[in-house]
N, C-alpha and C positions, 0 to 999 in steps of 0.2 A: 291729728284731732283738729277741728275748726270749733272755737267757741265764739260765738254771736250774742252780743249783749243789746237788748232791745226793750223797748217799751211801747205798748200797743197804740199810742196816739202820735207817735213820732214819724212825720211825714218822709223823712230821710230813711228811717228803717224801712217804711213800706216800699219805697222805690229801689232799694238794696235787696229786699228780700227774694224777689224771683231769682236772682243771681245765687243766691245761698240755698234754695230750694232746689235749684236745678244742679248745684255742684253735688248736694246730698244725695240727690238721685242718681247722678252720672258716675259718681265715684266711690259709690257705697259697697259695689263688690269688689273693689279694688283694696278697700280697707280704710277708707275714709271714715271718720265719726263725726258727725256734728251735733253739736250740743247748743241750745238756746238757753239764754239766760234772761228771764224777764225781770228786770229791776224797773219799778215804778217811778214815774216822775210826778204825776200828779196823785192825790189822796184817793180817788175812785179807783185808780189802776191797781190798787192793793186786792181788790175783788177776784178771787181765783175764778170764778165763774166767769169774768170778763175776760181772763186770759185763756181760759179753754174756748170761749167763742173765737177769739181772734185767732188761735191756733187752727180752728176749724175753717174760718173765712179765708183763711191764707194757705191752706192745703198744706200745713206744715206737719210732716210725718216723721219728724226726729224728735229727740228728747227735749223736752223745755223745762228748764228749774225754776221755779217761782221763788226768787229773791228779795222777798219784801222788806227784809231787815236790812238788805244791803251786805249781807257777809260775804258772797262771791264777789261782788263788786270792790268792796274793800281788799279781798284777798288778791285781786290783780290791780290794784291800785288805779281803777280804771275811772275815767271822768267823762265818758262821751257816750251818746246813743246815735246811731248804731257803732259797735265797736267789733272787731274781728281780730282775734288771736289764733295764730297757725302754729300748732304745738306738735312736735316730731315724738317718735316712738318712746325716746328717752325722758319725755317730760320737758324737752327746751322749748321755749318760745322761739321760733324761728324768724317770724315776723308779725307785725300788726297793721292795722290798717282803722283810722277812725273816720266815720262819715261815708258819704256816697263815692262813686268812681273807683277808679284804678282797677277795674275787674279783670283786665287781662292779666296784669302782674299779681293779682291775687290767685286767680287759677292756675298761673304758671308756678307759684309757690305750692300749691297742692300737688302738682304734679311733680314737682321735685322731691318733696316728702314721700310721695308713693313709688318713686321711681318711674314714671310714666313720661311720655312724650307724644302728644297728641293734638288735634286741634281742639279749638275752643267749644264749648257747649253753647249752642243758641239758645238766646233768652231774649225773650220780647214781654215786657211787662204792659198791663191794660189797667184801665180805671186809673184809681188812685196809686198803682205800682208803676205807671208810664213814667219815664225819664220827665224831668223838668225841662221846659224851652228855657235852657240857659240864657242865651243871648237877650231874651225879651225880660228877664226877671228882675225887676227894679224895687221891688218892696220887700222888706226883711220880714223875718218870723217876728211876731209882735204877741207878747203876753199882756193880759187883760188885769190880772190882779195887781194890788199895789206893791207886793214884794220885788217884783221884775218888771212892771208894767210901765210904758212910755208911750208917747206921743198920744195921749188922751186929749181931745179937744172938747172943752167944756165952757159953758157961758157962764155957770157958776162954780164955786169953790168944791171940789168933789169931796165926799165925806168917806171915811174908811171905816169899815165895820159897822155901819148903820144906814138905814135906808134914807134914800134922798131921790127926789123928783128932778129929771134931767130933761133938757131940751135938745133936740139935734139942732145944730147950726144950719144958717142958709147956704154957707159956703164952706166945704171941708179941703184943707190943702192935701198934696199929695202925701201919701204914707202916714196919714193922721185917721183917728177913729173917734166916735162919739157915741154916746148912749141918749135914748130917748125913753122916757116913762120911768117909773120908780124901781130903783136898783139898789142893791149894797154891794160895793166895792169890796171885796173881801182880800184876803193875803195871797189866795191863788187864782180866785176867780171874779167873776161879778154875777150875782144871783138875782133874777128877775123877781119883783115881789107881787106885780101886778098884771093881768092880761093886757096884751097889746103893746108891750115895751119892743124897742127895737135897738139895733146895733148898725151903724153905719160906717164903712171903711173905704176911703179912697186909695185905690191900688193900681199897680201897673205889672201884670203879669198874667200869662195863660190862665193857670188856675188859681182858685180860692179856696182855701178850706177853713174850717173852723172846730175846734175841739169842743164838744159838748157833752153834757150829761144831764139827764132829767133829774137828779137828785132822788128825793124820795116819792116823785110824782109819778101818775100814770104818763103813758107817751105824751109828746108835746108836739103838737102841728106848728110848722113855719111857713113863711111864705118869703121868697127872695126877690128882690127886684135889682137890675141893672140900670143905673141912670134914671130910676124913676119908671121902667117899664119891666114887663115879664122878660126872661132871659131869652126864651124861645131855645134857637138851636145852641146857644152858650150855657145851656143849664149843665150843672154838674151831675154825677153819678148818683147822688142823693137828691137832687130834685127834677121835677119834669118841667115841660116848656113852658108851664105857666108859674113857675117858680115854686109849686108846693113840695113841701117833703114832711117827714114825720122823725121825730127824735125817739129812739125807743130804748136807748141804753147808751153808756158813755163809751164814745171813740171819736176818732175823727170824721167829720162829713165835708164831703166836696159839694160846695155849693155852686162853683163856677168853672166851666171850661170853655173858653173863648174859641170860638170858631172862626176863621178868617184872620185878617190882621190883628195883631194884640195891640191894644191902647189902653190908657188910662181910663178907668171906670170907677165908678162909685157904686159900691154893694150896701143893700139895706136889706137886711134879715129882721122880720117882725114875727113875734112869737104870739100865737093865738091862744096860748095857755101859759099861766103863770108857773114858777117853778124851776125854769131852765137856769142851768149854772154853765157859763162860757168861760173857757180858759185860754185859748191862743189861737191867733190866726197864723196860717202858714201859705206858702204859694209856691207856684211851680211853674 
């Protein structure tokens, strides 16, 4: 048995999932049972319809347990997304792995538990499932809510749990972010109060993603610029060449995928409707 802990907005799980999906399909007839455990990180990820949507979008055809109360997570004493636990027929955990990578060793563990020896299953992730460009990745995951947030550049003292107007700075240092417009900085997110608010981030990576939710509002339109210009060929899967996109439900949105040499860029996302909740930037 292979148990996979995940949460639908985790970029590390999204890049790992093609392998888990491929192993499930390749070794199912040999006796492998794969069980996904969705343990939410952010509050909106408790929505079971969101979990169902994510399993459909990722073409997951193995069972997924909804672990909203962290019962399974606690039983395994797990602390990470994603996490893989390899369990033999006697119920003994033979191996485990946290995070991305180590795919050949993981598949060999599956083969040993099943008494098999064969070549590795071919896997090729696309879109948000594509492997990160690790040599060029110089910007870390960054949370926006005050509980875990850091590297917020602001010309005024930030206010927590109450509305305040912010101005985008003229210059943004590397790996820092800033708000423009009227926002509430909450414990796990920043929430836009008035149309036209922006978030900007100076990053160095091929890909830039942002975890977003529309809250209780209708779909929210947004526009992305790179160094003040439309992204063109460097748009992400959730934006077009003009940088336009729409937020329909809570998930991770890929805003940028740089084509050509990767270099430090300034991303600015402007929301054309109020009500958006932004949780975390991740990069690849």
